[in-house]
C-alpha positions in Angstrom: -28.7 7.2 -13.1 -26.5 6.6 -10.2 -23.4 7.8 -12.7 -25.5 10.8 -13.8 -25.9 12.0 -10.1 -22.3 11.4 -9.4 -20.9 13.6 -11.9 -23.1 16.2 -10.5 -21.4 16.3 -7.0 -19.3 19.9 -6.4 -15.9 19.8 -6.0 -14.8 20.3 -2.4 -12.2 22.7 -3.2 -9.1 20.5 -2.3 -5.5 21.3 -3.2 -4.3 19.4 -6.4 -0.9 18.2 -7.7 0.0 19.4 -11.2 1.6 16.2 -12.3 3.5 18.0 -15.0 5.7 19.6 -12.0 6.9 16.5 -10.7 11.0 16.0 -10.5 12.6 12.7 -9.3 15.8 13.7 -8.1 18.6 11.2 -6.6 17.6 12.0 -3.4 14.8 14.3 -3.9 11.4 14.4 -4.9 9.7 17.7 -5.7 6.1 18.9 -6.9 3.8 22.0 -7.2 0.0 22.0 -6.0 -2.7 24.5 -7.3 -3.8 25.8 -3.5 -1.9 26.4 -0.4 -1.6 23.5 1.7 -1.5 23.6 5.9 1.9 23.2 6.6 1.7 20.8 9.6 0.3 18.5 7.1 3.0 18.4 4.9 4.5 15.6 6.6 6.7 12.3 5.5 3.4 10.3 6.7 1.6 11.7 3.9 3.5 10.5 1.0 5.4 7.3 -0.4 7.8 7.3 -2.8 9.4 4.3 -4.4 11.6 3.3 -7.4 11.0 -0.2 -9.0 14.0 -2.8 -8.3 14.3 -6.1 -10.8 15.2 -8.1 -7.6 12.7 -6.8 -4.7 9.8 -5.1 -6.6 8.9 -1.8 -5.3 11.3 -0.9 -1.9 9.5 2.2 -0.5 12.3 5.1 0.5 12.8 6.7 3.4 11.4 10.2 3.3 13.3 11.8 5.9 11.7 15.6 5.5 8.6 17.6 3.7 8.9 20.8 3.2 6.5 23.1 2.2 7.4 26.6 0.2 4.0 28.7 0.5 5.4 31.4 -2.0 6.4 28.4 -5.0 2.9 26.1 -3.7 5.8 23.5 -3.6 6.6 20.4 -1.9 10.0 18.9 -1.3 10.4 15.6 -0.4 14.2 15.0 1.2 15.0 11.2 0.9 17.3 9.3 3.0 19.2 7.4 0.4 19.2 7.8 -3.5 16.3 6.5 -5.1 16.7 4.1 -7.7 15.3 1.7 -10.4 13.9 2.0 -13.9 10.5 3.4 -12.8 9.6 5.6 -9.7 6.7 6.2 -8.2 5.4 9.0 -5.9 1.9 9.1 -4.0 0.6 12.2 -1.8 -2.2 11.3 0.0 -5.8 12.9 0.0 -7.2 9.7 1.9 -6.3 7.8 5.0 -5.2 9.0 8.6 -2.8 11.7 7.7 -3.9 13.3 4.3 -2.5 16.2 2.9 -5.0 19.6 3.5 -5.7 22.7 1.9 -5.5 25.5 3.7 -9.4 25.2 3.7 -9.2 22.3 5.7 -10.3 20.2 2.7 -8.1 17.0 1.7 -5.9 16.6 -1.4 -8.2 16.1 -4.3 -5.5 14.6 -6.4 -4.5 15.6 -9.5 -5.4 19.0 -11.6 -6.9 16.5 -14.2 -8.9 14.1 -11.6 -12.5 14.3 -11.2 -14.6 16.3 -7.9 -13.6 14.7 -4.3 -15.7 15.6 -1.1 -14.6 17.5 1.9 -14.7 14.2 4.1 -12.2 12.0 1.7 -10.0 13.4 -0.9 -8.5 11.9 -3.7 -4.5 10.2 -3.5 -2.0 11.9 -6.3 -0.4 9.2 -7.9 2.2 9.6 -10.7 5.0 7.0 -12.1 7.8 7.9 -14.3 9.7 5.8 -16.4 13.4 6.7 -16.9 16.8 5.4 -16.2 
């Protein structure tokens, strides 16, 4: 019964990341969202980027700048060093102390395919991509 009632919770309208739009470049990560973000919330602290290293596991990349392009509804993360590893991972935070916020002040609700999220605690977007 609890699961059935949770499914009826309306979505609070937080922005969501289009997982198909995520692009890992050597020193940048780019992606699009489906709703406008509040630009001051688009800060390096709202993200984590890592590349899997056979020796060290998941060293976290230093994000030197996070930029919001409102016209394209896109975010660009500029990295201090080249991202290496067979697997690359992006986390955009909708939870915790400094989540991404929509222009309606609702936190990121994860990916476009994720279930509803609340107005108080969103959902992190996580994508891992295998490649060279």
